[in-house]
Every structure is written in structure tokens, then in C-alpha cells.
mmCIF entry with sequence, helices, sheets and N, C-alpha, C, O atoms, coordinates in Angstrom:
data_MODEL
# 
_entry.id   MODEL 
# 
_entity.id                         1 
_entity.type                       polymer 
_entity.pdbx_number_of_molecules   1 
# 
_entity_poly.entity_id                      1 
_entity_poly.type                           'polypeptide(L)' 
_entity_poly.nstd_linkage                   no 
_entity_poly.nstd_monomer                   no 
_entity_poly.pdbx_seq_one_letter_code       MKNCPPEFGADAVALYQSRPETTIRQVAADLGINPETLRNWVPSPDCGPGPHACCN 
_entity_poly.pdbx_seq_one_letter_code_can   MKNCPPEFGADAVALYQSRPETTIRQVAADLGINPETLRNWVPSPDCGPGPHACCN 
_entity_poly.pdbx_strand_id                 A 
# 
loop_
_entity_poly_seq.entity_id 
_entity_poly_seq.num 
_entity_poly_seq.mon_id 
_entity_poly_seq.hetero 
1 1  MET n 
1 2  LYS n 
1 3  ASN n 
1 4  CYS n 
1 5  PRO n 
1 6  PRO n 
1 7  GLU n 
1 8  PHE n 
1 9  GLY n 
1 10 ALA n 
1 11 ASP n 
1 12 ALA n 
1 13 VAL n 
1 14 ALA n 
1 15 LEU n 
1 16 TYR n 
1 17 GLN n 
1 18 SER n 
1 19 ARG n 
1 20 PRO n 
1 21 GLU n 
1 22 THR n 
1 23 THR n 
1 24 ILE n 
1 25 ARG n 
1 26 GLN n 
1 27 VAL n 
1 28 ALA n 
1 29 ALA n 
1 30 ASP n 
1 31 LEU n 
1 32 GLY n 
1 33 ILE n 
1 34 ASN n 
1 35 PRO n 
1 36 GLU n 
1 37 THR n 
1 38 LEU n 
1 39 ARG n 
1 40 ASN n 
1 41 TRP n 
1 42 VAL n 
1 43 PRO n 
1 44 SER n 
1 45 PRO n 
1 46 ASP n 
1 47 CYS n 
1 48 GLY n 
1 49 PRO n 
1 50 GLY n 
1 51 PRO n 
1 52 HIS n 
1 53 ALA n 
1 54 CYS n 
1 55 CYS n 
1 56 ASN n 
# 
_struct_asym.id          A 
_struct_asym.entity_id   1 
# 
loop_
_struct_conf.conf_type_id 
_struct_conf.id 
_struct_conf.pdbx_PDB_helix_id 
_struct_conf.beg_label_comp_id 
_struct_conf.beg_label_asym_id 
_struct_conf.beg_label_seq_id 
_struct_conf.pdbx_beg_PDB_ins_code 
_struct_conf.end_label_comp_id 
_struct_conf.end_label_asym_id 
_struct_conf.end_label_seq_id 
_struct_conf.pdbx_end_PDB_ins_code 
_struct_conf.beg_auth_comp_id 
_struct_conf.beg_auth_asym_id 
_struct_conf.beg_auth_seq_id 
_struct_conf.end_auth_comp_id 
_struct_conf.end_auth_asym_id 
_struct_conf.end_auth_seq_id 
_struct_conf.pdbx_PDB_helix_class 
_struct_conf.details 
_struct_conf.pdbx_PDB_helix_length 
HELX_P HELX_P1 AA1 PRO A 6  ? SER A 18 ? PRO A 6  SER A 18 1 ? 13 
HELX_P HELX_P2 AA2 ILE A 24 ? LEU A 31 ? ILE A 24 LEU A 31 1 ? 8  
HELX_P HELX_P3 AA3 PRO A 35 ? TRP A 41 ? PRO A 35 TRP A 41 1 ? 7  
HELX_P HELX_P4 AA4 ALA A 53 ? CYS A 55 ? ALA A 53 CYS A 55 5 ? 3  
# 
_struct_conf_type.id          HELX_P 
_struct_conf_type.criteria    ? 
_struct_conf_type.reference   ? 
# 
loop_
_atom_site.group_PDB 
_atom_site.id 
_atom_site.type_symbol 
_atom_site.label_atom_id 
_atom_site.label_alt_id 
_atom_site.label_comp_id 
_atom_site.label_asym_id 
_atom_site.label_entity_id 
_atom_site.label_seq_id 
_atom_site.pdbx_PDB_ins_code 
_atom_site.Cartn_x 
_atom_site.Cartn_y 
_atom_site.Cartn_z 
_atom_site.occupancy 
_atom_site.B_iso_or_equiv 
_atom_site.pdbx_formal_charge 
_atom_site.auth_seq_id 
_atom_site.auth_comp_id 
_atom_site.auth_asym_id 
_atom_site.auth_atom_id 
_atom_site.pdbx_PDB_model_num 
ATOM 1   N N  . MET A 1 1  ? -17.712 9.417   7.128   1.00 0.00 ? 1  MET A N  1 
ATOM 2   C CA . MET A 1 1  ? -16.512 8.715   6.712   1.00 0.00 ? 1  MET A CA 1 
ATOM 3   C C  . MET A 1 1  ? -15.451 9.782   6.401   1.00 0.00 ? 1  MET A C  1 
ATOM 4   O O  . MET A 1 1  ? -15.705 10.719  5.645   1.00 0.00 ? 1  MET A O  1 
ATOM 5   N N  . LYS A 1 2  ? -14.283 9.627   6.985   1.00 0.00 ? 2  LYS A N  1 
ATOM 6   C CA . LYS A 1 2  ? -13.216 10.580  6.733   1.00 0.00 ? 2  LYS A CA 1 
ATOM 7   C C  . LYS A 1 2  ? -12.363 10.086  5.552   1.00 0.00 ? 2  LYS A C  1 
ATOM 8   O O  . LYS A 1 2  ? -12.168 8.882   5.383   1.00 0.00 ? 2  LYS A O  1 
ATOM 9   N N  . ASN A 1 3  ? -11.871 11.007  4.757   1.00 0.00 ? 3  ASN A N  1 
ATOM 10  C CA . ASN A 1 3  ? -11.027 10.672  3.654   1.00 0.00 ? 3  ASN A CA 1 
ATOM 11  C C  . ASN A 1 3  ? -9.566  10.660  4.092   1.00 0.00 ? 3  ASN A C  1 
ATOM 12  O O  . ASN A 1 3  ? -9.096  11.560  4.788   1.00 0.00 ? 3  ASN A O  1 
ATOM 13  N N  . CYS A 1 4  ? -8.873  9.624   3.668   1.00 0.00 ? 4  CYS A N  1 
ATOM 14  C CA . CYS A 1 4  ? -7.485  9.481   4.013   1.00 0.00 ? 4  CYS A CA 1 
ATOM 15  C C  . CYS A 1 4  ? -6.673  9.698   2.760   1.00 0.00 ? 4  CYS A C  1 
ATOM 16  O O  . CYS A 1 4  ? -7.088  9.281   1.678   1.00 0.00 ? 4  CYS A O  1 
ATOM 17  N N  . PRO A 1 5  ? -5.504  10.350  2.877   1.00 0.00 ? 5  PRO A N  1 
ATOM 18  C CA . PRO A 1 5  ? -4.659  10.516  1.674   1.00 0.00 ? 5  PRO A CA 1 
ATOM 19  C C  . PRO A 1 5  ? -4.170  9.116   1.187   1.00 0.00 ? 5  PRO A C  1 
ATOM 20  O O  . PRO A 1 5  ? -4.009  8.176   1.965   1.00 0.00 ? 5  PRO A O  1 
ATOM 21  N N  . PRO A 1 6  ? -3.953  9.049   -0.108  1.00 0.00 ? 6  PRO A N  1 
ATOM 22  C CA . PRO A 1 6  ? -3.516  7.748   -0.678  1.00 0.00 ? 6  PRO A CA 1 
ATOM 23  C C  . PRO A 1 6  ? -2.228  7.203   -0.017  1.00 0.00 ? 6  PRO A C  1 
ATOM 24  O O  . PRO A 1 6  ? -2.030  5.991   0.056   1.00 0.00 ? 6  PRO A O  1 
ATOM 25  N N  . GLU A 1 7  ? -1.382  8.088   0.448   1.00 0.00 ? 7  GLU A N  1 
ATOM 26  C CA . GLU A 1 7  ? -0.133  7.672   1.120   1.00 0.00 ? 7  GLU A CA 1 
ATOM 27  C C  . GLU A 1 7  ? -0.502  6.909   2.434   1.00 0.00 ? 7  GLU A C  1 
ATOM 28  O O  . GLU A 1 7  ? 0.147   5.923   2.783   1.00 0.00 ? 7  GLU A O  1 
ATOM 29  N N  . PHE A 1 8  ? -1.525  7.371   3.129   1.00 0.00 ? 8  PHE A N  1 
ATOM 30  C CA . PHE A 1 8  ? -1.914  6.654   4.357   1.00 0.00 ? 8  PHE A CA 1 
ATOM 31  C C  . PHE A 1 8  ? -2.361  5.222   4.040   1.00 0.00 ? 8  PHE A C  1 
ATOM 32  O O  . PHE A 1 8  ? -1.985  4.274   4.730   1.00 0.00 ? 8  PHE A O  1 
ATOM 33  N N  . GLY A 1 9  ? -3.154  5.086   3.006   1.00 0.00 ? 9  GLY A N  1 
ATOM 34  C CA . GLY A 1 9  ? -3.597  3.751   2.634   1.00 0.00 ? 9  GLY A CA 1 
ATOM 35  C C  . GLY A 1 9  ? -2.430  2.842   2.226   1.00 0.00 ? 9  GLY A C  1 
ATOM 36  O O  . GLY A 1 9  ? -2.389  1.667   2.588   1.00 0.00 ? 9  GLY A O  1 
ATOM 37  N N  . ALA A 1 10 ? -1.504  3.397   1.483   1.00 0.00 ? 10 ALA A N  1 
ATOM 38  C CA . ALA A 1 10 ? -0.344  2.612   1.047   1.00 0.00 ? 10 ALA A CA 1 
ATOM 39  C C  . ALA A 1 10 ? 0.514   2.227   2.247   1.00 0.00 ? 10 ALA A C  1 
ATOM 40  O O  . ALA A 1 10 ? 1.020   1.108   2.330   1.00 0.00 ? 10 ALA A O  1 
ATOM 41  N N  . ASP A 1 11 ? 0.672   3.175   3.182   1.00 0.00 ? 11 ASP A N  1 
ATOM 42  C CA . ASP A 1 11 ? 1.471   2.868   4.368   1.00 0.00 ? 11 ASP A CA 1 
ATOM 43  C C  . ASP A 1 11 ? 0.759   1.822   5.285   1.00 0.00 ? 11 ASP A C  1 
ATOM 44  O O  . ASP A 1 11 ? 1.404   0.973   5.901   1.00 0.00 ? 11 ASP A O  1 
ATOM 45  N N  . ALA A 1 12 ? -0.569  1.921   5.346   1.00 0.00 ? 12 ALA A N  1 
ATOM 46  C CA . ALA A 1 12 ? -1.344  0.966   6.121   1.00 0.00 ? 12 ALA A CA 1 
ATOM 47  C C  . ALA A 1 12 ? -1.217  -0.408  5.576   1.00 0.00 ? 12 ALA A C  1 
ATOM 48  O O  . ALA A 1 12 ? -1.041  -1.363  6.333   1.00 0.00 ? 12 ALA A O  1 
ATOM 49  N N  . VAL A 1 13 ? -1.302  -0.545  4.240   1.00 0.00 ? 13 VAL A N  1 
ATOM 50  C CA . VAL A 1 13 ? -1.140  -1.866  3.598   1.00 0.00 ? 13 VAL A CA 1 
ATOM 51  C C  . VAL A 1 13 ? 0.259   -2.369  3.850   1.00 0.00 ? 13 VAL A C  1 
ATOM 52  O O  . VAL A 1 13 ? 0.431   -3.540  4.189   1.00 0.00 ? 13 VAL A O  1 
ATOM 53  N N  . ALA A 1 14 ? 1.268   -1.529  3.699   1.00 0.00 ? 14 ALA A N  1 
ATOM 54  C CA . ALA A 1 14 ? 2.645   -1.962  3.888   1.00 0.00 ? 14 ALA A CA 1 
ATOM 55  C C  . ALA A 1 14 ? 2.845   -2.434  5.326   1.00 0.00 ? 14 ALA A C  1 
ATOM 56  O O  . ALA A 1 14 ? 3.541   -3.419  5.574   1.00 0.00 ? 14 ALA A O  1 
ATOM 57  N N  . LEU A 1 15 ? 2.234   -1.728  6.263   1.00 0.00 ? 15 LEU A N  1 
ATOM 58  C CA . LEU A 1 15 ? 2.355   -2.142  7.691   1.00 0.00 ? 15 LEU A CA 1 
ATOM 59  C C  . LEU A 1 15 ? 1.724   -3.505  7.876   1.00 0.00 ? 15 LEU A C  1 
ATOM 60  O O  . LEU A 1 15 ? 2.320   -4.385  8.499   1.00 0.00 ? 15 LEU A O  1 
ATOM 61  N N  . TYR A 1 16 ? 0.574   -3.687  7.365   1.00 0.00 ? 16 TYR A N  1 
ATOM 62  C CA . TYR A 1 16 ? -0.138  -4.984  7.512   1.00 0.00 ? 16 TYR A CA 1 
ATOM 63  C C  . TYR A 1 16 ? 0.697   -6.098  6.852   1.00 0.00 ? 16 TYR A C  1 
ATOM 64  O O  . TYR A 1 16 ? 0.826   -7.179  7.427   1.00 0.00 ? 16 TYR A O  1 
ATOM 65  N N  . GLN A 1 17 ? 1.253   -5.861  5.683   1.00 0.00 ? 17 GLN A N  1 
ATOM 66  C CA . GLN A 1 17 ? 2.018   -6.896  4.997   1.00 0.00 ? 17 GLN A CA 1 
ATOM 67  C C  . GLN A 1 17 ? 3.351   -7.158  5.676   1.00 0.00 ? 17 GLN A C  1 
ATOM 68  O O  . GLN A 1 17 ? 3.922   -8.236  5.512   1.00 0.00 ? 17 GLN A O  1 
ATOM 69  N N  . SER A 1 18 ? 3.857   -6.198  6.430   1.00 0.00 ? 18 SER A N  1 
ATOM 70  C CA . SER A 1 18 ? 5.151   -6.399  7.110   1.00 0.00 ? 18 SER A CA 1 
ATOM 71  C C  . SER A 1 18 ? 4.993   -7.129  8.444   1.00 0.00 ? 18 SER A C  1 
ATOM 72  O O  . SER A 1 18 ? 5.985   -7.489  9.079   1.00 0.00 ? 18 SER A O  1 
ATOM 73  N N  . ARG A 1 19 ? 3.759   -7.345  8.865   1.00 0.00 ? 19 ARG A N  1 
ATOM 74  C CA . ARG A 1 19 ? 3.458   -8.026  10.123  1.00 0.00 ? 19 ARG A CA 1 
ATOM 75  C C  . ARG A 1 19 ? 2.597   -9.234  9.894   1.00 0.00 ? 19 ARG A C  1 
ATOM 76  O O  . ARG A 1 19 ? 1.405   -9.215  10.204  1.00 0.00 ? 19 ARG A O  1 
ATOM 77  N N  . PRO A 1 20 ? 3.177   -10.294 9.354   1.00 0.00 ? 20 PRO A N  1 
ATOM 78  C CA . PRO A 1 20 ? 2.311   -11.480 8.977   1.00 0.00 ? 20 PRO A CA 1 
ATOM 79  C C  . PRO A 1 20 ? 1.696   -12.147 10.151  1.00 0.00 ? 20 PRO A C  1 
ATOM 80  O O  . PRO A 1 20 ? 0.777   -12.946 9.971   1.00 0.00 ? 20 PRO A O  1 
ATOM 81  N N  . GLU A 1 21 ? 2.143   -11.872 11.358  1.00 0.00 ? 21 GLU A N  1 
ATOM 82  C CA . GLU A 1 21 ? 1.541   -12.533 12.551  1.00 0.00 ? 21 GLU A CA 1 
ATOM 83  C C  . GLU A 1 21 ? 0.269   -11.818 13.032  1.00 0.00 ? 21 GLU A C  1 
ATOM 84  O O  . GLU A 1 21 ? -0.436  -12.325 13.905  1.00 0.00 ? 21 GLU A O  1 
ATOM 85  N N  . THR A 1 22 ? -0.021  -10.652 12.467  1.00 0.00 ? 22 THR A N  1 
ATOM 86  C CA . THR A 1 22 ? -1.185  -9.876  12.884  1.00 0.00 ? 22 THR A CA 1 
ATOM 87  C C  . THR A 1 22 ? -2.346  -10.022 11.898  1.00 0.00 ? 22 THR A C  1 
ATOM 88  O O  . THR A 1 22 ? -2.172  -10.445 10.756  1.00 0.00 ? 22 THR A O  1 
ATOM 89  N N  . THR A 1 23 ? -3.513  -9.663  12.375  1.00 0.00 ? 23 THR A N  1 
ATOM 90  C CA . THR A 1 23 ? -4.686  -9.702  11.525  1.00 0.00 ? 23 THR A CA 1 
ATOM 91  C C  . THR A 1 23 ? -4.991  -8.297  11.023  1.00 0.00 ? 23 THR A C  1 
ATOM 92  O O  . THR A 1 23 ? -4.445  -7.317  11.530  1.00 0.00 ? 23 THR A O  1 
ATOM 93  N N  . ILE A 1 24 ? -5.856  -8.205  10.034  1.00 0.00 ? 24 ILE A N  1 
ATOM 94  C CA . ILE A 1 24 ? -6.307  -6.918  9.556   1.00 0.00 ? 24 ILE A CA 1 
ATOM 95  C C  . ILE A 1 24 ? -6.969  -6.140  10.661  1.00 0.00 ? 24 ILE A C  1 
ATOM 96  O O  . ILE A 1 24 ? -6.779  -4.929  10.777  1.00 0.00 ? 24 ILE A O  1 
ATOM 97  N N  . ARG A 1 25 ? -7.747  -6.825  11.476  1.00 0.00 ? 25 ARG A N  1 
ATOM 98  C CA . ARG A 1 25 ? -8.448  -6.166  12.621  1.00 0.00 ? 25 ARG A CA 1 
ATOM 99  C C  . ARG A 1 25 ? -7.454  -5.571  13.571  1.00 0.00 ? 25 ARG A C  1 
ATOM 100 O O  . ARG A 1 25 ? -7.674  -4.456  14.046  1.00 0.00 ? 25 ARG A O  1 
ATOM 101 N N  . GLN A 1 26 ? -6.385  -6.238  13.875  1.00 0.00 ? 26 GLN A N  1 
ATOM 102 C CA . GLN A 1 26 ? -5.361  -5.718  14.814  1.00 0.00 ? 26 GLN A CA 1 
ATOM 103 C C  . GLN A 1 26 ? -4.619  -4.494  14.242  1.00 0.00 ? 26 GLN A C  1 
ATOM 104 O O  . GLN A 1 26 ? -4.407  -3.513  14.955  1.00 0.00 ? 26 GLN A O  1 
ATOM 105 N N  . VAL A 1 27 ? -4.229  -4.550  12.971  1.00 0.00 ? 27 VAL A N  1 
ATOM 106 C CA . VAL A 1 27 ? -3.583  -3.423  12.376  1.00 0.00 ? 27 VAL A CA 1 
ATOM 107 C C  . VAL A 1 27 ? -4.513  -2.237  12.238  1.00 0.00 ? 27 VAL A C  1 
ATOM 108 O O  . VAL A 1 27 ? -4.112  -1.099  12.483  1.00 0.00 ? 27 VAL A O  1 
ATOM 109 N N  . ALA A 1 28 ? -5.752  -2.490  11.847  1.00 0.00 ? 28 ALA A N  1 
ATOM 110 C CA . ALA A 1 28 ? -6.748  -1.393  11.753  1.00 0.00 ? 28 ALA A CA 1 
ATOM 111 C C  . ALA A 1 28 ? -6.949  -0.742  13.089  1.00 0.00 ? 28 ALA A C  1 
ATOM 112 O O  . ALA A 1 28 ? -7.052  0.482   13.160  1.00 0.00 ? 28 ALA A O  1 
ATOM 113 N N  . ALA A 1 29 ? -7.011  -1.520  14.166  1.00 0.00 ? 29 ALA A N  1 
ATOM 114 C CA . ALA A 1 29 ? -7.201  -0.932  15.495  1.00 0.00 ? 29 ALA A CA 1 
ATOM 115 C C  . ALA A 1 29 ? -6.009  -0.072  15.852  1.00 0.00 ? 29 ALA A C  1 
ATOM 116 O O  . ALA A 1 29 ? -6.177  1.020   16.394  1.00 0.00 ? 29 ALA A O  1 
ATOM 117 N N  . ASP A 1 30 ? -4.783  -0.551  15.553  1.00 0.00 ? 30 ASP A N  1 
ATOM 118 C CA . ASP A 1 30 ? -3.561  0.223   15.814  1.00 0.00 ? 30 ASP A CA 1 
ATOM 119 C C  . ASP A 1 30 ? -3.605  1.566   15.103  1.00 0.00 ? 30 ASP A C  1 
ATOM 120 O O  . ASP A 1 30 ? -3.115  2.564   15.631  1.00 0.00 ? 30 ASP A O  1 
ATOM 121 N N  . LEU A 1 31 ? -4.198  1.600   13.892  1.00 0.00 ? 31 LEU A N  1 
ATOM 122 C CA . LEU A 1 31 ? -4.189  2.809   13.101  1.00 0.00 ? 31 LEU A CA 1 
ATOM 123 C C  . LEU A 1 31 ? -5.459  3.636   13.341  1.00 0.00 ? 31 LEU A C  1 
ATOM 124 O O  . LEU A 1 31 ? -5.548  4.766   12.862  1.00 0.00 ? 31 LEU A O  1 
ATOM 125 N N  . GLY A 1 32 ? -6.424  3.105   14.059  1.00 0.00 ? 32 GLY A N  1 
ATOM 126 C CA . GLY A 1 32 ? -7.640  3.838   14.334  1.00 0.00 ? 32 GLY A CA 1 
ATOM 127 C C  . GLY A 1 32 ? -8.606  3.922   13.162  1.00 0.00 ? 32 GLY A C  1 
ATOM 128 O O  . GLY A 1 32 ? -9.348  4.896   13.026  1.00 0.00 ? 32 GLY A O  1 
ATOM 129 N N  . ILE A 1 33 ? -8.593  2.873   12.296  1.00 0.00 ? 33 ILE A N  1 
ATOM 130 C CA . ILE A 1 33 ? -9.476  2.843   11.140  1.00 0.00 ? 33 ILE A CA 1 
ATOM 131 C C  . ILE A 1 33 ? -10.347 1.616   11.217  1.00 0.00 ? 33 ILE A C  1 
ATOM 132 O O  . ILE A 1 33 ? -10.076 0.691   11.982  1.00 0.00 ? 33 ILE A O  1 
ATOM 133 N N  . ASN A 1 34 ? -11.389 1.614   10.423  1.00 0.00 ? 34 ASN A N  1 
ATOM 134 C CA . ASN A 1 34 ? -12.300 0.443   10.342  1.00 0.00 ? 34 ASN A CA 1 
ATOM 135 C C  . ASN A 1 34 ? -11.602 -0.718  9.685   1.00 0.00 ? 34 ASN A C  1 
ATOM 136 O O  . ASN A 1 34 ? -10.947 -0.512  8.663   1.00 0.00 ? 34 ASN A O  1 
ATOM 137 N N  . PRO A 1 35 ? -11.697 -1.914  10.197  1.00 0.00 ? 35 PRO A N  1 
ATOM 138 C CA . PRO A 1 35 ? -11.043 -3.067  9.575   1.00 0.00 ? 35 PRO A CA 1 
ATOM 139 C C  . PRO A 1 35 ? -11.473 -3.281  8.119   1.00 0.00 ? 35 PRO A C  1 
ATOM 140 O O  . PRO A 1 35 ? -10.665 -3.710  7.295   1.00 0.00 ? 35 PRO A O  1 
ATOM 141 N N  . GLU A 1 36 ? -12.740 -2.985  7.795   1.00 0.00 ? 36 GLU A N  1 
ATOM 142 C CA . GLU A 1 36 ? -13.180 -3.165  6.429   1.00 0.00 ? 36 GLU A CA 1 
ATOM 143 C C  . GLU A 1 36 ? -12.501 -2.140  5.481   1.00 0.00 ? 36 GLU A C  1 
ATOM 144 O O  . GLU A 1 36 ? -12.281 -2.434  4.306   1.00 0.00 ? 36 GLU A O  1 
ATOM 145 N N  . THR A 1 37 ? -12.190 -1.002  5.976   1.00 0.00 ? 37 THR A N  1 
ATOM 146 C CA . THR A 1 37 ? -11.455 -0.041  5.148   1.00 0.00 ? 37 THR A CA 1 
ATOM 147 C C  . THR A 1 37 ? -10.098 -0.639  4.778   1.00 0.00 ? 37 THR A C  1 
ATOM 148 O O  . THR A 1 37 ? -9.727  -0.650  3.605   1.00 0.00 ? 37 THR A O  1 
ATOM 149 N N  . LEU A 1 38 ? -9.367  -1.129  5.757   1.00 0.00 ? 38 LEU A N  1 
ATOM 150 C CA . LEU A 1 38 ? -8.069  -1.727  5.490   1.00 0.00 ? 38 LEU A CA 1 
ATOM 151 C C  . LEU A 1 38 ? -8.238  -2.924  4.573   1.00 0.00 ? 38 LEU A C  1 
ATOM 152 O O  . LEU A 1 38 ? -7.470  -3.099  3.626   1.00 0.00 ? 38 LEU A O  1 
ATOM 153 N N  . ARG A 1 39 ? -9.245  -3.756  4.849   1.00 0.00 ? 39 ARG A N  1 
ATOM 154 C CA . ARG A 1 39 ? -9.474  -4.958  3.997   1.00 0.00 ? 39 ARG A CA 1 
ATOM 155 C C  . ARG A 1 39 ? -9.678  -4.557  2.555   1.00 0.00 ? 39 ARG A C  1 
ATOM 156 O O  . ARG A 1 39 ? -9.216  -5.267  1.662   1.00 0.00 ? 39 ARG A O  1 
ATOM 157 N N  . ASN A 1 40 ? -10.347 -3.453  2.285   1.00 0.00 ? 40 ASN A N  1 
ATOM 158 C CA . ASN A 1 40 ? -10.597 -2.965  0.913   1.00 0.00 ? 40 ASN A CA 1 
ATOM 159 C C  . ASN A 1 40 ? -9.292  -2.471  0.289   1.00 0.00 ? 40 ASN A C  1 
ATOM 160 O O  . ASN A 1 40 ? -9.129  -2.549  -0.929  1.00 0.00 ? 40 ASN A O  1 
ATOM 161 N N  . TRP A 1 41 ? -8.370  -1.969  1.090   1.00 0.00 ? 41 TRP A N  1 
ATOM 162 C CA . TRP A 1 41 ? -7.111  -1.490  0.544   1.00 0.00 ? 41 TRP A CA 1 
ATOM 163 C C  . TRP A 1 41 ? -6.085  -2.594  0.249   1.00 0.00 ? 41 TRP A C  1 
ATOM 164 O O  . TRP A 1 41 ? -5.226  -2.443  -0.620  1.00 0.00 ? 41 TRP A O  1 
ATOM 165 N N  . VAL A 1 42 ? -6.192  -3.709  0.993   1.00 0.00 ? 42 VAL A N  1 
ATOM 166 C CA . VAL A 1 42 ? -5.235  -4.819  0.841   1.00 0.00 ? 42 VAL A CA 1 
ATOM 167 C C  . VAL A 1 42 ? -5.563  -5.537  -0.500  1.00 0.00 ? 42 VAL A C  1 
ATOM 168 O O  . VAL A 1 42 ? -6.700  -5.955  -0.718  1.00 0.00 ? 42 VAL A O  1 
ATOM 169 N N  . PRO A 1 43 ? -4.577  -5.671  -1.371  1.00 0.00 ? 43 PRO A N  1 
ATOM 170 C CA . PRO A 1 43 ? -4.864  -6.373  -2.625  1.00 0.00 ? 43 PRO A CA 1 
ATOM 171 C C  . PRO A 1 43 ? -5.216  -7.823  -2.432  1.00 0.00 ? 43 PRO A C  1 
ATOM 172 O O  . PRO A 1 43 ? -4.670  -8.482  -1.547  1.00 0.00 ? 43 PRO A O  1 
ATOM 173 N N  . SER A 1 44 ? -6.126  -8.340  -3.250  1.00 0.00 ? 44 SER A N  1 
ATOM 174 C CA . SER A 1 44 ? -6.471  -9.724  -3.224  1.00 0.00 ? 44 SER A CA 1 
ATOM 175 C C  . SER A 1 44 ? -5.279  -10.546 -3.639  1.00 0.00 ? 44 SER A C  1 
ATOM 176 O O  . SER A 1 44 ? -4.504  -10.129 -4.499  1.00 0.00 ? 44 SER A O  1 
ATOM 177 N N  . PRO A 1 45 ? -5.120  -11.727 -3.032  1.00 0.00 ? 45 PRO A N  1 
ATOM 178 C CA . PRO A 1 45 ? -3.991  -12.630 -3.474  1.00 0.00 ? 45 PRO A CA 1 
ATOM 179 C C  . PRO A 1 45 ? -4.114  -13.007 -4.944  1.00 0.00 ? 45 PRO A C  1 
ATOM 180 O O  . PRO A 1 45 ? -3.125  -13.438 -5.538  1.00 0.00 ? 45 PRO A O  1 
ATOM 181 N N  . ASP A 1 46 ? -5.263  -12.866 -5.544  1.00 0.00 ? 46 ASP A N  1 
ATOM 182 C CA . ASP A 1 46 ? -5.484  -13.204 -6.954  1.00 0.00 ? 46 ASP A CA 1 
ATOM 183 C C  . ASP A 1 46 ? -4.971  -12.189 -7.881  1.00 0.00 ? 46 ASP A C  1 
ATOM 184 O O  . ASP A 1 46 ? -4.823  -12.462 -9.072  1.00 0.00 ? 46 ASP A O  1 
ATOM 185 N N  . CYS A 1 47 ? -4.676  -10.961 -7.371  1.00 0.00 ? 47 CYS A N  1 
ATOM 186 C CA . CYS A 1 47 ? -4.210  -9.843  -8.180  1.00 0.00 ? 47 CYS A CA 1 
ATOM 187 C C  . CYS A 1 47 ? -2.701  -9.822  -8.280  1.00 0.00 ? 47 CYS A C  1 
ATOM 188 O O  . CYS A 1 47 ? -1.998  -10.028 -7.291  1.00 0.00 ? 47 CYS A O  1 
ATOM 189 N N  . GLY A 1 48 ? -2.222  -9.579  -9.453  1.00 0.00 ? 48 GLY A N  1 
ATOM 190 C CA . GLY A 1 48 ? -0.782  -9.362  -9.634  1.00 0.00 ? 48 GLY A CA 1 
ATOM 191 C C  . GLY A 1 48 ? -0.468  -7.909  -9.337  1.00 0.00 ? 48 GLY A C  1 
ATOM 192 O O  . GLY A 1 48 ? -1.325  -7.154  -8.879  1.00 0.00 ? 48 GLY A O  1 
ATOM 193 N N  . PRO A 1 49 ? 0.756   -7.534  -9.600  1.00 0.00 ? 49 PRO A N  1 
ATOM 194 C CA . PRO A 1 49 ? 1.126   -6.115  -9.377  1.00 0.00 ? 49 PRO A CA 1 
ATOM 195 C C  . PRO A 1 49 ? 0.412   -5.176  -10.364 1.00 0.00 ? 49 PRO A C  1 
ATOM 196 O O  . PRO A 1 49 ? 0.035   -5.563  -11.470 1.00 0.00 ? 49 PRO A O  1 
ATOM 197 N N  . GLY A 1 50 ? 0.249   -3.957  -9.920  1.00 0.00 ? 50 GLY A N  1 
ATOM 198 C CA . GLY A 1 50 ? -0.405  -2.932  -10.747 1.00 0.00 ? 50 GLY A CA 1 
ATOM 199 C C  . GLY A 1 50 ? -1.911  -2.891  -10.528 1.00 0.00 ? 50 GLY A C  1 
ATOM 200 O O  . GLY A 1 50 ? -2.482  -3.780  -9.896  1.00 0.00 ? 50 GLY A O  1 
ATOM 201 N N  . PRO A 1 51 ? -2.544  -1.855  -11.053 1.00 0.00 ? 51 PRO A N  1 
ATOM 202 C CA . PRO A 1 51 ? -3.988  -1.730  -10.876 1.00 0.00 ? 51 PRO A CA 1 
ATOM 203 C C  . PRO A 1 51 ? -4.757  -2.737  -11.705 1.00 0.00 ? 51 PRO A C  1 
ATOM 204 O O  . PRO A 1 51 ? -4.483  -2.929  -12.890 1.00 0.00 ? 51 PRO A O  1 
ATOM 205 N N  . HIS A 1 52 ? -5.697  -3.360  -11.087 1.00 0.00 ? 52 HIS A N  1 
ATOM 206 C CA . HIS A 1 52 ? -6.586  -4.288  -11.774 1.00 0.00 ? 52 HIS A CA 1 
ATOM 207 C C  . HIS A 1 52 ? -8.003  -4.119  -11.283 1.00 0.00 ? 52 HIS A C  1 
ATOM 208 O O  . HIS A 1 52 ? -8.220  -3.642  -10.169 1.00 0.00 ? 52 HIS A O  1 
ATOM 209 N N  . ALA A 1 53 ? -8.939  -4.490  -12.068 1.00 0.00 ? 53 ALA A N  1 
ATOM 210 C CA . ALA A 1 53 ? -10.357 -4.352  -11.674 1.00 0.00 ? 53 ALA A CA 1 
ATOM 211 C C  . ALA A 1 53 ? -10.661 -5.201  -10.436 1.00 0.00 ? 53 ALA A C  1 
ATOM 212 O O  . ALA A 1 53 ? -11.501 -4.818  -9.622  1.00 0.00 ? 53 ALA A O  1 
ATOM 213 N N  . CYS A 1 54 ? -9.992  -6.344  -10.282 1.00 0.00 ? 54 CYS A N  1 
ATOM 214 C CA . CYS A 1 54 ? -10.277 -7.189  -9.130  1.00 0.00 ? 54 CYS A CA 1 
ATOM 215 C C  . CYS A 1 54 ? -9.803  -6.598  -7.847  1.00 0.00 ? 54 CYS A C  1 
ATOM 216 O O  . CYS A 1 54 ? -10.229 -7.039  -6.780  1.00 0.00 ? 54 CYS A O  1 
ATOM 217 N N  . CYS A 1 55 ? -8.931  -5.609  -7.897  1.00 0.00 ? 55 CYS A N  1 
ATOM 218 C CA . CYS A 1 55 ? -8.326  -5.016  -6.697  1.00 0.00 ? 55 CYS A CA 1 
ATOM 219 C C  . CYS A 1 55 ? -9.139  -3.815  -6.211  1.00 0.00 ? 55 CYS A C  1 
ATOM 220 O O  . CYS A 1 55 ? -8.855  -3.296  -5.131  1.00 0.00 ? 55 CYS A O  1 
ATOM 221 N N  . ASN A 1 56 ? -10.122 -3.361  -6.957  1.00 0.00 ? 56 ASN A N  1 
ATOM 222 C CA . ASN A 1 56 ? -10.813 -2.135  -6.591  1.00 0.00 ? 56 ASN A CA 1 
ATOM 223 C C  . ASN A 1 56 ? -11.933 -2.469  -5.657  1.00 0.00 ? 56 ASN A C  1 
ATOM 224 O O  . ASN A 1 56 ? -12.656 -1.575  -5.216  1.00 0.00 ? 56 ASN A O  1 
# 
């Protein structure tokens, strides 16, 4: 497993959120990462802003 800088994860999530017509799988493929990695980075709809245990 390769380590990605935090900025990459934040940018990946922003890209996914800016493209509501696409799926996590499509965005992950565009970025060359595993879809589950991106899914883990995307905050749950149950989480509010800021770090929370449910988002980890």
C-alpha cells in the first residue's frame, strides 16, 4: 500500500464531491487509487464538519 499525502486525500474528496454525477469507483479509477481508499476518505453523511470518531 502506498502512502498518499493528506493533500492528495483532501483533493480526491473535493473532486468526488464536485462531481455528483459520478461514483466513488469512477473517481478512484480516474485517480488511480482503490475505490475503498477513497470511500474511507469521504466523510459519512452522518458526520458534521470537523474531525469525529465516526469519520475515521
